RODO-2510 file (C-alpha; in nm, 4 decimals, decimal comma):
residues 314
     n   res          X          Y          Z
     1     m     8,2623     8,6416     7,4087
     2     k     8,3789     8,2930     7,3439
     3     i     8,4598     8,0872     7,6671
     4     l     8,6114     7,7601     7,6847
     5     i     8,4946     7,5363     8,0026
     6     p     8,6830     7,1742     8,0334
     7     d     8,5155     6,8571     8,0330
     8     t     8,6372     6,8230     8,3855
     9     t     8,3794     7,0569     8,5249
    10     d     8,0298     7,0554     8,5853
    11     i     7,9715     7,4344     8,4796
    12     n     7,6447     7,4537     8,2997
    13     p     7,6512     7,6471     7,9789
    14     d     7,3193     7,7516     8,0311
    15     d     7,4600     7,9603     8,3243
    16     l     7,6462     8,1726     8,1247
    17     t     7,3950     8,3356     7,8793
    18     g     7,4890     8,5793     7,6301
    19     h     7,8626     8,4199     7,5649
    20     e     7,9537     8,1441     7,3246
    21     v     8,0274     7,8216     7,5472
    22     v     8,2802     7,5593     7,4034
    23     r     8,3547     7,2344     7,5775
    24     y     8,7183     7,1298     7,5654
    25     d     8,9426     6,8220     7,6216
    26     a     9,1232     6,9077     7,9574
    27     e     9,3807     6,6549     7,8542
    28     a     9,4574     6,8063     7,5171
    29     p     9,5108     7,1377     7,3829
    30     v     9,2722     7,3578     7,2537
    31     p     9,2053     7,2875     6,9046
    32     p     9,2944     7,5414     6,6324
    33     e     8,9241     7,6421     6,5860
    34     h     8,9113     7,7858     6,9305
    35     t     9,2110     7,9703     6,9709
    36     d     9,0173     8,2746     6,9439
    37     a     8,8658     8,2172     7,2702
    38     e     8,8727     8,5262     7,5186
    39     a     8,8114     8,3345     7,8330
    40     i     8,9065     8,0161     7,9684
    41     v     8,8658     7,8029     8,2777
    42     v     9,1348     7,5624     8,3727
    43     w     9,0965     7,2487     8,5685
    44     g     9,2625     6,9127     8,5554
    45     t     9,4909     7,0036     8,2999
    46     s     9,8526     6,8720     8,3089
    47     l    10,1171     7,1726     8,2858
    48     d    10,2878     7,0276     7,9360
    49     v     9,9351     7,0594     7,7870
    50     l     9,8540     7,3819     7,9657
    51     q    10,1742     7,5408     7,8284
    52     e    10,0684     7,4357     7,4697
    53     t     9,7158     7,6063     7,5057
    54     a     9,8651     7,9295     7,6627
    55     h    10,0648     7,9476     7,3564
    56     r     9,7755     7,9103     7,1217
    57     l     9,5290     8,1413     7,3002
    58     s     9,6609     8,4589     7,1302
    59     r     9,3477     8,6749     7,2471
    60     v     9,2703     8,4999     7,5891
    61     e     9,1747     8,7994     7,8464
    62     l     9,0534     8,6034     8,1593
    63     v     9,2028     8,2842     8,2741
    64     q     9,0093     8,1371     8,5480
    65     a     9,1895     7,8661     8,7324
    66     l     8,9601     7,6367     8,9506
    67     a     9,2602     7,5474     9,1777
    68     a     9,3325     7,7202     9,4742
    69     g     9,6859     7,7260     9,4046
    70     p     9,7706     7,8719     9,0790
    71     d    10,0916     7,7603     9,0319
    72     s    10,0592     7,5796     8,7038
    73     v     9,8513     7,8449     8,5428
    74     l    10,1265     8,1064     8,6068
    75     a    10,3842     7,8641     8,4890
    76     a    10,2022     7,7820     8,1680
    77     g    10,2849     8,1191     7,9830
    78     f     9,9375     8,3312     7,8970
    79     r     9,9842     8,6205     7,7198
    80     e    10,0828     8,9312     7,9828
    81     e     9,7528     9,1149     7,9264
    82     a     9,5358     8,8265     8,0378
    83     v     9,4066     8,8446     8,3955
    84     i     9,4411     8,5326     8,5841
    85     c     9,2137     8,4438     8,8461
    86     s     9,2532     8,1670     9,1049
    87     g     8,9956     7,8909     9,2818
    88     v     9,0523     8,0155     9,6616
    89     g     8,7328     7,9233     9,8143
    90     l     8,5931     7,6515     9,5920
    91     h     8,7654     7,3902     9,7887
    92     t     8,7264     7,4900    10,1395
    93     k     8,4445     7,2685    10,2665
    94     p     8,5843     6,9425    10,1072
    95     v     8,9214     7,0141    10,2218
    96     t     8,8188     7,0813    10,5751
    97     e     8,6092     6,7856    10,5913
    98     h     8,9079     6,5478    10,4559
    99     a     9,1321     6,7135    10,7155
   100     l     8,9078     6,6282    11,0126
   101     a     8,8767     6,2842    10,8904
   102     l     9,2436     6,2844    10,9193
   103     i     9,2875     6,4118    11,2336
   104     l     8,9907     6,2274    11,3947
   105     d     9,1810     5,8925    11,2136
   106     l     9,4811     5,9605    11,4188
   107     v     9,3757     6,0841    11,7524
   108     r     9,0923     5,8211    11,7854
   109     r     9,3349     5,5455    11,6372
   110     l     9,1406     5,4173    11,3754
   111     p     9,4616     5,2521    11,1635
   112     a     9,5423     5,0519    11,4726
   113     a     9,1790     4,9352    11,5147
   114     a     9,1973     4,8463    11,1095
   115     n     9,4964     4,6344    11,1587
   116     r     9,3280     4,4336    11,4589
   117     q     9,0242     4,3874    11,2555
   118     a     9,2612     4,2133    10,9692
   119     e     9,3892     4,0180    11,2371
   120     l     9,0462     3,9125    11,3645
   121     s     9,1608     4,0608    11,6977
   122     w     8,9407     4,2428    11,9486
   123     d     9,2117     4,4460    12,1223
   124     p     9,1309     4,5505    12,4875
   125     e     9,3934     4,8135    12,4876
   126     l     9,1858     5,0117    12,2094
   127     g     8,8477     4,9706    12,3470
   128     g     8,6846     4,9172    12,6796
   129     l     8,7491     5,1879    12,9782
   130     q     9,0043     5,4491    12,8877
   131     p     9,0961     5,7662    13,0416
   132     l     9,0117     6,1050    12,8730
   133     h     9,3712     6,2157    12,8717
   134     p     9,6266     5,9257    12,8864
   135     g     9,9406     6,0607    13,0009
   136     k    10,1117     6,0086    12,6836
   137     r     9,8964     5,9884    12,3968
   138     v     9,6314     6,2217    12,2325
   139     t     9,3256     6,0302    12,2152
   140     t     9,0417     6,2866    12,1479
   141     l     9,0108     6,6853    12,0203
   142     l     8,8426     6,7445    12,3660
   143     d     9,0985     6,9992    12,5257
   144     a     9,3560     6,9313    12,2515
   145     r     9,5814     7,2169    12,1502
   146     v     9,5584     7,2231    11,7656
   147     l     9,7839     7,4275    11,5833
   148     i     9,6855     7,5185    11,1993
   149     w     9,9502     7,6277    10,9863
   150     g     9,8276     7,8029    10,7148
   151     f     9,5167     8,0333    10,8324
   152     g     9,3075     8,1070    10,5284
   153     a     8,9495     8,0150    10,4518
   154     i     9,0027     7,6506    10,4866
   155     g     9,2500     7,6809    10,7984
   156     q     8,9489     7,8960    10,9483
   157     h     8,6485     7,7160    10,8674
   158     l     8,8843     7,3819    10,9830
   159     a     8,9447     7,5869    11,3254
   160     s     8,5639     7,6030    11,3888
   161     l     8,5086     7,2384    11,3614
   162     c     8,7746     7,1546    11,5798
   163     a     8,6759     7,4103    11,8355
   164     a     8,3594     7,2703    11,8257
   165     l     8,4842     6,9568    11,9444
   166     g     8,6294     7,0924    12,1983
   167     s     8,9925     7,1935    12,1106
   168     q     9,2213     7,4962    12,1948
   169     v     9,2982     7,6199    11,8389
   170     i     9,5670     7,8437    11,7293
   171     g     9,6476     7,9893    11,3719
   172     v     9,9754     8,0450    11,2143
   173     a     9,9953     8,3066    10,9445
   174     r    10,2214     8,5673    10,7951
   175     s    10,1184     8,8330    11,0497
   176     a     9,9944     8,7905    11,4010
   177     g     9,6703     8,9289    11,5555
   178     v     9,3213     8,7693    11,5925
   179     r     9,1552     8,6307    11,2463
   180     g     8,8048     8,4591    11,2521
   181     g     8,8293     8,4748    11,6090
   182     y     9,1207     8,2703    11,6629
   183     p     9,4561     8,3798    11,7557
   184     v     9,7233     8,3719    11,5231
   185     i    10,0956     8,3632    11,5500
   186     t    10,3746     8,3870    11,2796
   187     p    10,6092     8,1189    11,1947
   188     e    10,8755     8,3021    11,4078
   189     q    10,6888     8,2309    11,7193
   190     l    10,6508     7,8567    11,6289
   191     p    10,9419     7,7456    11,8416
   192     e    10,7229     7,8523    12,1542
   193     h    10,4107     7,6897    12,0809
   194     l    10,5561     7,3603    11,8871
   195     p    10,6463     7,2053    12,2168
   196     g    10,2746     7,2053    12,3362
   197     t    10,1018     7,1149    12,0555
   198     d     9,9017     6,8167    12,0195
   199     v     9,8012     6,8478    11,6566
   200     l     9,9942     7,0272    11,3891
   201     v     9,7945     7,0759    11,0516
   202     l     9,9553     7,2460    10,7650
   203     v     9,7402     7,4113    10,4967
   204     l    10,0201     7,5841    10,3037
   205     p    10,0376     7,7018     9,9476
   206     h    10,3564     7,6044     9,7477
   207     a    10,5754     7,8937     9,7233
   208     p    10,9530     7,9674     9,7896
   209     a    10,8847     8,0819    10,1306
   210     t    10,6837     7,7605    10,2350
   211     e    10,9152     7,5132    10,0845
   212     r    11,0275     7,2331    10,3451
   213     a    10,8819     7,4960    10,6221
   214     l    10,8267     7,1726    10,8417
   215     n    11,1819     7,0751    10,8563
   216     r    11,3535     6,8350    11,0965
   217     e    11,4299     7,1080    11,3551
   218     r    11,0391     7,2066    11,3789
   219     l    10,9714     6,8205    11,3976
   220     d    11,1890     6,7778    11,6785
   221     a    11,0459     7,0796    11,8350
   222     l    10,6733     6,8778    11,8543
   223     p    10,6144     6,6428    12,1564
   224     r    10,6605     6,2838    12,1069
   225     s    10,2649     6,2498    12,1610
   226     a    10,2021     6,5122    11,8600
   227     y    10,0523     6,4466    11,5211
   228     v    10,0992     6,5952    11,2099
   229     v     9,8459     6,6304    10,8956
   230     n     9,9397     6,7705    10,5646
   231     v     9,6501     6,8907    10,3258
   232     g     9,8356     7,1901    10,1646
   233     r    10,1008     7,1012     9,9187
   234     g    10,3754     6,8324     9,9520
   235     s    10,6562     7,0485     9,9283
   236     t    10,5858     7,2290    10,2333
   237     v    10,7455     6,9267    10,4512
   238     d    11,0694     6,7954    10,4406
   239     e    10,9693     6,4228    10,3794
   240     d    11,2882     6,2468    10,4589
   241     a    11,2681     6,4112    10,8095
   242     l    10,9305     6,3263    10,8587
   243     v    10,9980     5,9530    10,7822
   244     e    11,2955     5,9860    11,0518
   245     a    11,0497     6,1429    11,3147
   246     l    10,7891     5,8533    11,2459
   247     a    11,0643     5,5772    11,2438
   248     t    11,2223     5,7086    11,5644
   249     g    10,8887     5,7884    11,7216
   250     s    10,9584     6,1598    11,8090
   251     i    10,6260     6,2250    11,6907
   252     a    10,3217     5,9634    11,7191
   253     g    10,1902     5,9776    11,3998
   254     a    10,0847     6,1635    11,0859
   255     a     9,8744     6,1959    10,7958
   256     i     9,9379     6,3092    10,4428
   257     d     9,7012     6,3799    10,1209
   258     v     9,9749     6,5341     9,9019
   259     a    10,3521     6,4614     9,8291
   260     a    10,6556     6,6472     9,6742
   261     q    10,6469     6,4023     9,4078
   262     e    10,2666     6,2913     9,2907
   263     p    10,1817     6,0052     9,2172
   264     l    10,3590     5,8922     9,5186
   265     p    10,6335     5,6502     9,3571
   266     a    10,6513     5,3048     9,4643
   267     e    10,9783     5,3413     9,6035
   268     s    10,9267     5,6098     9,8391
   269     p    10,9976     5,5514    10,1909
   270     l    10,6778     5,7312    10,2740
   271     w    10,5045     5,3944    10,2253
   272     s    10,6712     5,1964    10,4923
   273     a    10,7010     5,4740    10,7472
   274     p    10,5318     5,3580    11,0460
   275     h    10,2215     5,5413    11,1770
   276     l    10,1601     5,7428    10,8505
   277     v     9,8287     5,7431    10,6862
   278     i     9,8287     5,8644    10,2975
   279     t     9,5622     5,9440    10,0952
   280     p     9,6229     6,0226     9,7114
   281     h     9,5573     6,3843     9,7310
   282     m     9,1788     6,3323     9,7482
   283     a     9,0820     6,6212     9,9876
   284     g     8,9566     6,8481     9,7146
   285     g     8,8908     6,7772     9,3661
   286     r     8,5612     6,9198     9,3916
   287     p     8,5275     7,2953     9,3133
   288     i     8,2205     7,4301     9,4653
   289     g     8,0694     7,7495     9,3241
   290     a     8,2966     7,7566     9,0386
   291     a     7,9987     7,8711     8,8028
   292     h     7,8869     8,1597     9,0461
   293     l     8,2815     8,2803     9,0570
   294     l     8,3201     8,2608     8,6738
   295     r     8,0392     8,4741     8,6154
   296     k     8,1548     8,7349     8,8517
   297     n     8,4957     8,7495     8,6820
   298     l     8,3038     8,7755     8,3381
   299     e     8,1185     9,0551     8,4779
   300     a     8,4235     9,2524     8,5780
   301     l     8,6173     9,1946     8,2387
   302     t     8,3047     9,2926     8,0389
   303     q     8,1485     9,5658     8,2721
   304     g     8,4569     9,6884     8,4617
   305     g     8,4963     9,6292     8,8208
   306     e     8,7260     9,4230     9,0826
   307     f     8,7814     9,0823     9,0030
   308     t     8,7786     8,7929     9,2646
   309     n     9,0849     8,5923     9,3268
   310     r     9,2828     8,7931     9,0948
   311     v     9,6434     8,6661     9,0896
   312     d     9,9674     8,8918     9,0927
   313     r    10,1652     8,8274     8,8247
   314     s    10,4433     9,0495     8,9234
***
């Protein structure tokens, strides 16, 4: 079987014995001599290039995306007979790590400390003797009430780290109950929980149901001391409402690793919003275990069996 592997991955062709493995340029459509490939791995290819590749691959049977959200692969137009699998689970650890870094950046007031450093100022209000829980400020994850909206693998892994640091964690998912040992509520139950939330973390995928899920009404329901962190998709936040919430002080601060438009344009009001930390979609970008996932799905394709992370194309 001919398998196309992009030059953006570190998948070793030696790990795919018994197959013809071809490296291709992720920034260009697959060349004509390789349009007979039966499997392709997708990582870091723009939608317009991916659409041309999809048009050329008339025999492809497996499309293995390494992104957790297969939006662009689904939109590319691969032949209906092809099985599409996502990279869910490949980014759990690095995204969790970044999410925790952003949370701690906010609650431990590192942006303010960096500003004082730039001013050559040793701020006694940031250091020295401090109450554990100041009345109008969240300064630690100890006893913090953390609400994680999007409670899949990343959300649950983050929950365990926050809990280890002393937080009370609640997940938000489409169905309520208990998941990973943590209580889970539905979005319909948010109104009763948002007013008591210290840190709201979004790990939501892009979908019609999640479009601007964090809207003005939900932002207004948070206490003024709350922080918001988004490591999911930029489309899940009403960015105008977020800028307004930060400008008026209705929340204490926010950190985003994603934006509705990426790269974030220079004229975006997000750049100048107060108390906002912005990182350039750097939480993931390091799929871990891609070769293992690919081997499992190639085995399912060639020998029969269940595909891992198969995407419903209906």
